[in-house]
Every structure is written in C-alpha cells, then in structure tokens.
C-alpha positions as CSV (number, residue, x, y, z in Angstrom):
1,X,-23.9,-32.1,36.6
2,X,-21.2,-32.1,39.3
3,X,-20.0,-29.0,41.0
4,X,-16.4,-29.3,39.6
5,X,-17.8,-29.7,36.0
6,X,-19.9,-26.6,36.4
7,X,-17.0,-24.6,37.6
8,X,-14.9,-25.8,34.7
9,X,-17.6,-24.7,32.2
10,X,-18.0,-21.4,33.9
11,X,-14.2,-20.7,33.8
12,X,-14.2,-21.6,30.1
13,X,-17.1,-19.2,29.4
14,X,-15.4,-16.4,31.4
15,X,-12.1,-17.0,29.5
16,X,-13.9,-16.9,26.1
17,X,-15.8,-13.8,27.0
18,X,-12.5,-12.1,28.1
19,X,-10.9,-13.0,24.7
20,X,-13.8,-11.6,22.8
21,X,-13.7,-8.4,24.8
22,X,-10.0,-8.1,24.3
23,X,-10.3,-8.7,20.6
24,X,-13.0,-6.0,20.3
25,X,-10.9,-3.5,22.2
26,X,-7.9,-4.2,19.9
27,X,-10.0,-3.7,16.8
28,X,-11.4,-0.4,18.0
29,X,-8.2,1.0,19.6
30,X,-7.7,3.8,17.1
31,X,-4.0,3.4,17.1
32,X,-2.1,3.9,13.8
33,X,-1.3,0.7,11.9
34,X,1.9,-1.1,12.9
35,X,4.8,-1.1,10.4
36,X,4.1,-3.7,7.7
37,X,0.3,-3.7,8.6
38,X,-2.6,-2.2,6.7
39,X,-2.2,1.3,5.6
40,X,-4.7,3.5,3.7
41,X,-4.2,4.0,0.0
42,X,-2.1,7.0,-1.0
43,X,-4.0,10.3,-1.2
44,X,-3.9,10.5,-5.0
45,X,-6.0,7.3,-5.2
46,X,-8.3,8.1,-2.3
47,X,-10.9,10.2,-4.1
48,X,-12.3,9.1,-7.5
49,X,-15.3,11.4,-6.9
50,X,-13.0,14.4,-7.2
51,X,-11.9,13.1,-10.6
52,X,-15.5,12.6,-11.7
53,X,-16.5,16.1,-10.6
54,X,-13.6,17.7,-12.4
55,X,-14.5,15.9,-15.6
56,X,-18.2,16.8,-15.3
57,X,-17.3,20.5,-14.8
58,X,-14.8,20.5,-17.7
59,X,-17.1,18.9,-20.2
60,X,-20.7,19.3,-19.0
61,X,-21.2,15.7,-19.8
62,X,-22.3,12.6,-17.9
63,X,-19.7,10.4,-16.1
64,X,-19.8,6.8,-17.3
65,X,-16.9,5.5,-15.2
66,X,-13.8,6.3,-13.2
67,X,-10.8,4.0,-12.8
68,X,-7.2,4.4,-11.5
69,X,-4.7,4.8,-14.4
70,X,-1.2,6.1,-15.0
71,X,-0.4,8.5,-17.8
72,X,3.3,9.0,-18.6
73,X,4.2,7.4,-15.3
74,X,2.0,9.8,-13.3
75,X,-0.8,8.2,-11.1
76,X,-4.3,9.5,-11.6
77,X,-7.7,8.5,-13.0
78,X,-9.2,7.8,-16.3
79,X,-12.7,9.2,-16.6
80,X,-15.1,8.2,-19.3
81,X,-17.6,11.0,-20.2
82,X,-20.7,10.9,-22.4
83,X,-20.9,14.4,-23.9
84,X,-24.2,16.1,-24.8
85,X,-23.6,15.4,-28.5
86,X,-23.5,11.6,-27.8
87,X,-19.7,11.3,-28.1
88,X,-17.8,9.3,-25.5
89,X,-14.4,10.7,-24.4
90,X,-11.7,9.4,-22.1
91,X,-10.0,12.1,-20.0
92,X,-7.1,11.8,-17.5
93,X,-7.4,13.4,-14.1
94,X,-4.1,14.4,-12.4
95,X,-4.8,14.5,-8.6
96,X,-1.6,16.4,-7.9
97,X,-2.6,19.4,-10.0
98,X,-6.4,18.8,-10.1
99,X,-6.4,19.2,-13.9
100,X,-8.1,17.2,-16.7
101,X,-6.2,16.2,-19.8
102,X,-7.3,14.5,-23.0
C-alpha cells in the first residue's frame, strides 16, 4: 500500500474516532433537554408503584395491574386489585392527593 493511501486511511480513522468520542460526550453531557426535545413525563405519571402501594394498603389485596387513567378529567392511575374474598375491584389513584377512590 502506498504511503499516501496509508495516510488517507489513518486520517479517516482518526476523524471517525473523533466523531464517535464527540457523540458519546454529547449523549452523556448531563445538560437539561433543549426546548422541543425529550422531556421526562409529568410527575403524576412517573410513579405507578406509588399507586400500587396505596391500593394494596387500602384494601389488603393483591395488585393485578396499574395503568394511567383519567377520572373526571383528573390524571391518575387505575389499579385492579384482587381482594382476599376473590373479588376484583378497580380503584382510581389520584397522585396529587395520594388518595384512592372507587
């Protein structure tokens, strides 16, 4: 391989390595997202475990599932509970107040 071709391949490799390093630094920069970019979900939708725990404490039953749901225009979670008597109930968890409702 000629000397000039080796230099060309080496410069391409260095340029690609530089791009990869720069992309990695950007991905791990820790800066807040730019406007219009990715943003985390609102706090009321960030913790379905909190809804499951509240339902478990309120009923003493087993949690079958949790999903985001609105009730009367208020965001929250629908939690399905299997009670000790075998009955399945659906409860609504309001994250703003932390209360369960039928």
